[in-house]
N, C-alpha and C positions, 0 to 999 in steps of 0.2 A: 503494499500500499504505500501511496505517496501522498502525503499532506503538506500543503503550502498556503501561504497567505500572499496575497496581491493588494497593492494600495494600503499597505499599513501605515499608519501616520504616527507609531510609536514604536519602542523598542519591544519586539514580540517575542515571547518564549512558547514553543509548541511542545506538548509533551502527549504520550498515550500509554494506556496500561490495560491490562487484561481484567484487572477487578479495580473498579473507581477508586475506592478509599485506601488501595493497598499499593505503597511505592515500591515494593518488592517485585510486583509484578510488571514494572517497566522494563523492557527488555532492551538489547542493542538496537540502535537507530532511532529509538523512540523518545528521543528529546532533541530540541534544536534551539539555540539561542547563539547564532555565529555572527550575525549582523552588526550587533552593536548598537550604539545609539545615535549614529548618523547614516543618512541614506545612502543606499536603499535599505528599508527597514524590515523587508519580507524574509521569511524563513521558509524552509523545506525540510522534510525528514523523510526518510524511506525504511520500511521495515518488513518483513516477512510476516505474512499473515496465515491463519489455519482456517479452511471452511469450517463453519458451524461455530467459531468462537466470535465472543463479543469484545469488541475493543472500544475504549473510551478514548475520546481525544479532548485536549484541553488547551484552551489558548489563553494566556495571561501576559502581564506586562512585567518587564524588569524593573524592581525596585518600586513597585506599585504603578507604573506607568499604565495609560489608558488612551484608547483611541479608537480609531475606525480600522476596518480590514475586511477584505473577503476572504472566505476560508474554501479551499478548494481540495476535495477528495478523490483520489482516483485508485481504483484495484486494477492491477495488471495481471 
């Protein structure tokens, strides 16, 4: 699965987990915060998925930042 933002107006953090409230279910590739606080601010993460498994995707802001974005999800 590839998860990305476009048009972000703040420092975005993406994360994904198999169990919403359990950080230990966040696997390899299931977090992105590489862009920093200068443009471009969009993030992308890619990770393997298993058919029939639920994944929870979160979008937050570094150091409490907030703003606008469009979320894109693609399963290949």
